[in-house]
N, C-alpha and C positions, 0 to 999 in steps of 0.2 A: 504494500500500500504506500503510495506517495504521501509525503508529509506536506500538507497544505498550510500555509501560514496566512494570518490576517491580523493586522494590528488594531482593527476597530473592535469595539465591544459589541458582540452580537446582542440583538434584542429578540427575544422569543416570548411568545405569550405563555403566561403561567398556566399550569393545569387549573381547570375550573374549580375543583374541590380543594379548598384549603383546610377545611375542618376534617377531623377524622371521619371516615365513612363508617356506616353501621351495617352489620350483617343482617340477615333476615330475622334473627332473634333479638335485635336491638342492642347487640353487644358491639362496642367500638372495635374496629379492625385495628390491630396493632401495627405499628411501624416495624419495618425490617431493617436490620443493620446491614448496610452495603459497604463492602471494602473496595476502595479504589487504590490501585497500585500502578506506579509509572516508573520504569527503570531509566534513570538519567544520572549516572554517577558523576559526570563532570558539571552538571547544572548547579547553579548557585541559588536558584529560586524556581519552584514549581507550584502552581496554583491550580486547584480543581475548580472550574467554574461551570455553572449550568443553570437551568431554569429552576432547580430546587433551591438555589441560593441567590436568585435574582441576578445572576451573572456577575456576582461580586468577586473581583479579582484581587482583593486585599489580604486574604488569609492564606498564607503559605502552608503547604503540606509539610509533614515531618519526614526527614531523610534518615534512613537506617544506615548501619555500617556497611551494607552492601551496595549503597547508592540507589536504593529503591525508595521512592517518595510514596508515603502512605497517608490515607485519610479514611475515616469511617464516618458514615452519615446514616442517620435513621430516616427512612423514607416510607411514606404511605404507599400502598399498592398503586401502580400506575406506570406510565411511560415518561421518562425524563431525558432531556437532551443535555449534553455536556461536552466540554473540551478541556484540554490542559493548556496553560499558559506557561511555557518553559523559557525562562530568561527573556521574557518579552515577546516570544514567538508562539503563535497558536499551533498546537499539534493535536492530532487525534490519538485516541487510545489504540495502540496496535493490536490489542486483544479484542477490541469491539467488533462484533459481527454485523451490527446494524447501524447504518448511517442514514441521515436525512439531510437533504439539501437545505442550506440556509439562505438568507437574503443577500449574502455577500459573495455568492457564487462558489462557496466551498461547502463543506459538509460538517454536521455535528454528529457526534456519537449518540446512540440511543441505548439506554438501559431500561429494561422492564422489570418492575418489582411485582412479584406475584403475591396473591393473598396468603 
C-alpha cells in the first residue's frame, strides 16, 4: 500500500449516536477497548486521529522500547475513520483492510467495532 500524505486536517462527520446505545432489553451497550499500534521506530511524534476524537491531533501516542507507538481507546459499536499523523505527515495504518475515500483525494482507514 502506498503511503499517502496530506497536511490538512480532515473533516469527517461524526457518527450520529453519541450517547451509549441500548440493546433490546434496555441495557446500555458497553464500549470496547480498541488497541491501535503503529511501528515507527525513528519517528519522534505519532498521533492517532479520527472521527472518534474529532480529528484532534494534539495527543501523542506512547512509544514502546521496540519503536511501536500504542494507544487504547474505548469505543461504542460502530464504524470509525482514522489516520496517523507521523512527524507531521499523514499515513494510513498498514494493517487496515478497509479504506474510505476522503474529501482530500486520499483515503482514511476504517475500523469497525462490533457489539
